[in-house]
N, CA, C and O atoms as a MOPAC input file, in Angstrom:
PM7 MOZYME 1SCF
protein

 N    -10.61900 1    -0.97500 1     8.83900 1
 C     -9.90700 1    -2.05400 1     9.49600 1
 C     -8.42600 1    -1.96300 1     9.14900 1
 O     -8.04700 1    -1.92900 1     7.97800 1
 N     -7.62200 1    -1.92600 1    10.15900 1
 C     -6.17800 1    -1.79000 1     9.97500 1
 C     -5.54300 1    -3.13700 1     9.67800 1
 O     -5.73900 1    -4.09800 1    10.42200 1
 N     -4.78900 1    -3.21000 1     8.60000 1
 C     -4.14900 1    -4.45800 1     8.19700 1
 C     -2.64100 1    -4.42600 1     8.41300 1
 O     -2.03400 1    -5.46100 1     8.68800 1
 N     -2.03800 1    -3.26300 1     8.29300 1
 C     -0.59200 1    -3.13600 1     8.42300 1
 C     -0.27900 1    -2.85500 1     9.88700 1
 O     -0.70900 1    -1.83700 1    10.42900 1
 N      0.46300 1    -3.74500 1    10.52500 1
 C      0.72100 1    -3.59300 1    11.95700 1
 C      1.48800 1    -2.30500 1    12.29600 1
 O      2.42100 1    -1.91100 1    11.59600 1
 N      1.06500 1    -1.67300 1    13.38400 1
 C      1.75800 1    -0.47000 1    13.84600 1
 C      3.21000 1    -0.77200 1    14.15600 1
 O      4.08200 1     0.07300 1    13.95100 1
 N      3.47300 1    -1.96900 1    14.64700 1
 C      4.85400 1    -2.34500 1    14.97700 1
 C      5.74100 1    -2.29400 1    13.73300 1
 O      6.90200 1    -1.89300 1    13.81200 1
 N      5.20200 1    -2.69300 1    12.60200 1
 C      5.97200 1    -2.64900 1    11.35200 1
 C      6.27500 1    -1.20100 1    10.96100 1
 O      7.38100 1    -0.89100 1    10.51800 1
 N      5.30200 1    -0.33000 1    11.12500 1
 C      5.50200 1     1.08800 1    10.81800 1
 C      6.56700 1     1.67000 1    11.72900 1
 O      7.46600 1     2.37900 1    11.27500 1
 N      6.46300 1     1.36900 1    13.01700 1
 C      7.43700 1     1.88000 1    13.98300 1
 C      8.85300 1     1.39500 1    13.65700 1
 O      9.81900 1     2.14900 1    13.77400 1
 N      8.96100 1     0.13600 1    13.24900 1
 C     10.26700 1    -0.43600 1    12.90500 1
 C     10.86200 1     0.26800 1    11.68500 1
 O     12.04800 1     0.59500 1    11.66700 1
 N     10.03900 1     0.49700 1    10.67700 1
 C     10.51700 1     1.18800 1     9.47500 1
 C     11.01300 1     2.58900 1     9.81400 1
 O     12.09500 1     2.99100 1     9.38800 1
 N     10.22100 1     3.32400 1    10.58000 1
 C     10.59100 1     4.69300 1    10.94500 1
 C     11.88700 1     4.69400 1    11.75200 1
 O     12.75400 1     5.54200 1    11.54000 1
 N     12.01500 1     3.75800 1    12.66500 1
 C     13.21800 1     3.67400 1    13.49400 1
 C     14.44400 1     3.33900 1    12.64700 1
 O     15.48700 1     3.97900 1    12.77300 1
 N     14.30900 1     2.32500 1    11.78000 1
 C     15.45500 1     1.87400 1    10.98900 1
 C     15.84300 1     2.86900 1     9.89300 1
 O     17.03000 1     3.09200 1     9.65500 1
 N     14.87500 1     3.45400 1     9.23900 1
 C     15.15900 1     4.34000 1     8.10600 1
 C     15.49000 1     5.77100 1     8.52100 1
 O     16.29100 1     6.44200 1     7.87000 1
 N     14.87300 1     6.23400 1     9.60300 1
 C     15.00500 1     7.63800 1     9.97200 1
 C     15.54100 1     7.86200 1    11.38400 1
 O     15.69700 1     8.99900 1    11.82900 1
 N     15.81900 1     6.76000 1    12.08000 1
 C     16.32900 1     6.83100 1    13.45200 1
 C     15.46500 1     7.77300 1    14.30300 1
 O     15.97200 1     8.63900 1    15.01700 1
 N     14.15100 1     7.57400 1    14.20200 1
 C     13.20300 1     8.41500 1    14.92600 1
 C     12.19600 1     7.53700 1    15.64900 1
 O     11.97400 1     6.38200 1    15.28500 1
 N     11.60200 1     8.10400 1    16.66600 1
 C     10.55100 1     7.43100 1    17.41600 1
 C      9.21900 1     7.99400 1    16.93200 1
 O      9.08900 1     9.19500 1    16.69200 1
 N      8.24100 1     7.11800 1    16.79300 1
 C      6.92200 1     7.53300 1    16.30500 1
 C      5.86700 1     7.11500 1    17.32800 1
 O      5.92900 1     6.01600 1    17.88000 1
 N      4.91700 1     7.98200 1    17.57300 1
 C      3.85800 1     7.67800 1    18.54000 1
 C      2.92300 1     6.61500 1    17.97500 1
 O      2.88000 1     6.37800 1    16.76800 1
 N      2.17900 1     5.98100 1    18.87700 1
 C      1.19400 1     4.98400 1    18.45600 1
 C      0.16300 1     5.59600 1    17.50600 1
 O     -0.20200 1     4.98300 1    16.50300 1
 N     -0.30000 1     6.79400 1    17.82100 1
 C     -1.33200 1     7.41200 1    16.98300 1
 C     -0.78800 1     7.77200 1    15.60300 1
 O     -1.50400 1     7.65300 1    14.60900 1
 N      0.46700 1     8.20900 1    15.52900 1
 C      1.06900 1     8.52700 1    14.22600 1
 C      1.28500 1     7.25000 1    13.41500 1
 O      1.03300 1     7.23300 1    12.21000 1
 N      1.74700 1     6.18800 1    14.06300 1
 C      1.93000 1     4.90300 1    13.38200 1
 C      0.58900 1     4.37300 1    12.88900 1
 O      0.50300 1     3.80900 1    11.79800 1
 N     -0.44500 1     4.55200 1    13.68400 1
 C     -1.79000 1     4.12900 1    13.29100 1
 C     -2.27000 1     4.92000 1    12.07700 1
 O     -2.86900 1     4.34900 1    11.16500 1
 N     -2.01500 1     6.21500 1    12.05700 1
 C     -2.42800 1     7.06000 1    10.93800 1
 C     -1.71300 1     6.64300 1     9.64700 1
 O     -2.33700 1     6.55700 1     8.58900 1
 N     -0.41800 1     6.38800 1     9.73600 1
 C      0.33200 1     5.92400 1     8.56200 1
 C     -0.20800 1     4.57900 1     8.10300 1
 O     -0.39100 1     4.35700 1     6.90600 1
 N     -0.46000 1     3.69300 1     9.03700 1
 C     -0.97900 1     2.36800 1     8.70600 1
 C     -2.30600 1     2.46400 1     7.95800 1
 O     -2.51900 1     1.76000 1     6.97100 1
 N     -3.18300 1     3.32300 1     8.42200 1
 C     -4.47700 1     3.49700 1     7.76400 1
 C     -4.32800 1     4.06400 1     6.35900 1
 O     -5.01600 1     3.63100 1     5.43500 1
 N     -3.42900 1     5.03400 1     6.19800 1
 C     -3.19400 1     5.61000 1     4.86900 1
 C     -2.62700 1     4.57400 1     3.90600 1
 O     -3.04800 1     4.49500 1     2.75300 1
 N     -1.67300 1     3.78200 1     4.38000 1
 C     -1.08600 1     2.74500 1     3.53400 1
 C     -2.11600 1     1.68800 1     3.15600 1
 O     -2.12300 1     1.19700 1     2.02700 1
 N     -2.98000 1     1.34100 1     4.09200 1
 C     -4.02600 1     0.36400 1     3.81900 1
 C     -4.98800 1     0.89800 1     2.75000 1
 O     -5.38000 1     0.15900 1     1.84700 1
 N     -5.36400 1     2.16300 1     2.84800 1
 C     -6.24800 1     2.76800 1     1.85300 1
 C     -5.58700 1     2.78700 1     0.48000 1
 O     -6.22500 1     2.48300 1    -0.52800 1
 N     -4.31300 1     3.14500 1     0.44500 1
 C     -3.58600 1     3.18800 1    -0.82300 1
 C     -3.47100 1     1.78500 1    -1.42100 1
 O     -3.65900 1     1.60600 1    -2.62400 1
 N     -3.16500 1     0.79600 1    -0.59000 1
 C     -3.05300 1    -0.58600 1    -1.06800 1
 C     -4.38700 1    -1.06700 1    -1.64600 1
 O     -4.40800 1    -1.77500 1    -2.65200 1
 N     -5.49000 1    -0.68800 1    -1.01700 1
 C     -6.81500 1    -1.06700 1    -1.52400 1
 C     -7.08900 1    -0.44600 1    -2.88900 1
 O     -7.63900 1    -1.10400 1    -3.77200 1
 N     -6.70800 1     0.82300 1    -3.06600 1
 C     -6.91100 1     1.49000 1    -4.35400 1
 C     -6.08700 1     0.81200 1    -5.44900 1
 O     -6.58000 1     0.57800 1    -6.55300 1
 N     -4.83600 1     0.50000 1    -5.13500 1
 C     -3.95700 1    -0.15100 1    -6.10600 1
 C     -4.49500 1    -1.53100 1    -6.46400 1
 O     -4.55000 1    -1.89800 1    -7.63800 1
 N     -4.88800 1    -2.28600 1    -5.45700 1
 C     -5.39500 1    -3.64200 1    -5.68900 1
 C     -6.67400 1    -3.61000 1    -6.52000 1
 O     -6.84200 1    -4.42200 1    -7.42900 1
 N     -7.57300 1    -2.68100 1    -6.21500 1
 C     -8.82500 1    -2.57500 1    -6.96500 1
 C     -8.53300 1    -2.29400 1    -8.43900 1
 O     -9.12000 1    -2.91800 1    -9.32400 1
 N     -7.63000 1    -1.35700 1    -8.69600 1
 C     -7.25400 1    -1.03800 1   -10.07800 1
 C     -6.62900 1    -2.25500 1   -10.75800 1
 O     -6.96700 1    -2.57100 1   -11.89900 1
 N     -5.72100 1    -2.93500 1   -10.06400 1
 C     -5.02400 1    -4.08700 1   -10.63800 1
 C     -5.98200 1    -5.23200 1   -10.94700 1
 O     -5.84200 1    -5.89000 1   -11.97700 1
 N     -6.94500 1    -5.47600 1   -10.07500 1
 C     -7.93700 1    -6.53400 1   -10.30400 1
 C     -8.76100 1    -6.21800 1   -11.55200 1
 O     -8.97200 1    -7.08800 1   -12.39600 1
 N     -9.22200 1    -4.98200 1   -11.66500 1
 C    -10.02500 1    -4.59700 1   -12.82500 1
 C     -9.20800 1    -4.68600 1   -14.11500 1
 O     -9.71900 1    -5.11200 1   -15.15100 1
 N     -7.96000 1    -4.28800 1   -14.04800 1
 C     -7.10000 1    -4.35100 1   -15.23500 1
 C     -6.86900 1    -5.80000 1   -15.65400 1
 O     -6.91200 1    -6.12300 1   -16.84100 1
 N     -6.62600 1    -6.66300 1   -14.68000 1
 C     -6.43500 1    -8.08000 1   -14.99000 1
 C     -7.70700 1    -8.66400 1   -15.61100 1
 O     -7.63200 1    -9.41700 1   -16.58200 1
 N     -8.86600 1    -8.32200 1   -15.05800 1
 C    -10.13700 1    -8.80600 1   -15.61700 1
 C    -10.32200 1    -8.32500 1   -17.04800 1
 O    -10.74800 1    -9.08900 1   -17.91400 1
 N    -10.00100 1    -7.05700 1   -17.29700 1
 C    -10.12200 1    -6.50300 1   -18.64500 1
 C     -9.24300 1    -7.24700 1   -19.64300 1
 O     -9.56900 1    -7.34300 1   -20.82600 1
 N     -8.13500 1    -7.76800 1   -19.15500 1
 C     -7.20700 1    -8.50600 1   -20.00500 1
 C     -7.45900 1   -10.01600 1   -19.95500 1
 O     -6.64400 1   -10.81700 1   -20.41400 1
 N     -8.62000 1   -10.38200 1   -19.38100 1
 C     -9.05700 1   -11.78600 1   -19.31400 1
 C     -8.10200 1   -12.66500 1   -18.50300 1
 O     -7.85000 1   -13.82000 1   -18.84300 1
 N     -7.57900 1   -12.08100 1   -17.42000 1
 C     -6.70100 1   -12.83600 1   -16.51800 1
 C     -7.32600 1   -12.87400 1   -15.13200 1
 O     -8.07800 1   -11.97700 1   -14.74900 1
 N     -7.00600 1   -13.91600 1   -14.39300 1
 C     -7.40400 1   -14.00200 1   -12.99200 1
 C     -6.25400 1   -13.60600 1   -12.07500 1
 O     -6.44800 1   -13.36900 1   -10.88300 1
 N     -5.06300 1   -13.53800 1   -12.64400 1
 C     -3.86100 1   -13.25200 1   -11.86000 1
 C     -3.44100 1   -11.80000 1   -12.05100 1
 O     -3.34200 1   -11.31000 1   -13.17600 1
 N     -3.19700 1   -11.12500 1   -10.94000 1
 C     -2.65100 1    -9.76900 1   -10.98800 1
 C     -1.14400 1    -9.89800 1   -11.20400 1
 O     -0.46500 1   -10.65900 1   -10.51500 1
 N     -0.64400 1    -9.14800 1   -12.16300 1
 C      0.77500 1    -9.17900 1   -12.48100 1
 C      1.43700 1    -7.86800 1   -12.07800 1
 O      0.76900 1    -6.86300 1   -11.83700 1
 N      2.75000 1    -7.90100 1   -12.01000 1
 C      3.50200 1    -6.69300 1   -11.69400 1
 C      3.16500 1    -5.57100 1   -12.67200 1
 O      3.13800 1    -4.40000 1   -12.29100 1
 N      2.91100 1    -5.91900 1   -13.91200 1
 C      2.57400 1    -4.90800 1   -14.92500 1
 C      1.28400 1    -4.16100 1   -14.57200 1
 O      1.12100 1    -3.00300 1   -14.95600 1
 N      0.37800 1    -4.80000 1   -13.85500 1
 C     -0.85600 1    -4.13900 1   -13.42700 1
 C     -0.56000 1    -3.06800 1   -12.38000 1
 O     -1.15200 1    -1.98800 1   -12.38900 1
 N      0.35300 1    -3.38300 1   -11.49500 1
 C      0.75500 1    -2.41600 1   -10.45900 1
 C      1.50700 1    -1.25800 1   -11.10700 1
 O      1.29400 1    -0.09400 1   -10.76700 1
 N      2.38600 1    -1.59500 1   -12.04200 1
 C      3.13700 1    -0.55700 1   -12.75800 1
 C      2.19100 1     0.33700 1   -13.55700 1
 O      2.41000 1     1.54400 1   -13.64600 1
 N      1.15300 1    -0.23800 1   -14.13100 1
 C      0.16300 1     0.55300 1   -14.87100 1
 C     -0.52500 1     1.55000 1   -13.94000 1
 O     -0.78100 1     2.69000 1   -14.33000 1
 N     -0.82200 1     1.12700 1   -12.71900 1
 C     -1.40900 1     2.04100 1   -11.73200 1
 C     -0.44500 1     3.19600 1   -11.45800 1
 O     -0.83700 1     4.36200 1   -11.45900 1
 N      0.81400 1     2.85200 1   -11.22500 1
 C      1.81900 1     3.87000 1   -10.90900 1
 C      1.94900 1     4.87500 1   -12.05200 1
 O      2.02300 1     6.08100 1   -11.81600 1
 N      1.97800 1     4.38200 1   -13.28100 1
 C      2.10800 1     5.27200 1   -14.42200 1
 C      0.87400 1     6.16300 1   -14.59800 1
 O      0.99100 1     7.32700 1   -14.98300 1
 N     -0.27900 1     5.62000 1   -14.32000 1
 C     -1.52600 1     6.38000 1   -14.49900 1
 C     -1.75600 1     7.39500 1   -13.37700 1
 O     -2.17700 1     8.52300 1   -13.63100 1
 N     -1.48000 1     6.98900 1   -12.14100 1
 C     -1.82400 1     7.82500 1   -10.98500 1
 C     -0.62200 1     8.38100 1   -10.23000 1
 O     -0.79300 1     9.22200 1    -9.34800 1
 N      0.59000 1     7.93000 1   -10.55300 1
 C      1.76900 1     8.39000 1    -9.83500 1
 C      1.96200 1     7.57600 1    -8.57000 1
 O      1.42200 1     6.47800 1    -8.43200 1
 N      2.74000 1     8.12800 1    -7.64800 1
 C      3.01200 1     7.42700 1    -6.39500 1
 C      1.70800 1     7.06800 1    -5.75500 1
 O      1.69200 1     6.46700 1    -4.68100 1

């Protein structure tokens, strides 16, 4: 299920790179970003639980980045 709108992807590509992107390419990027966001969120939730918190903090996201990279 796609959560990140294709229009947002197209806008980013246009503004940052002054390029046009096809619907299928924007959809592919959107799906990849959604998958990555799910992986990060899953890690952050588990880390917060391990630390006896219900709230995900920026440090949880940073811990993901340090452990797995971009």
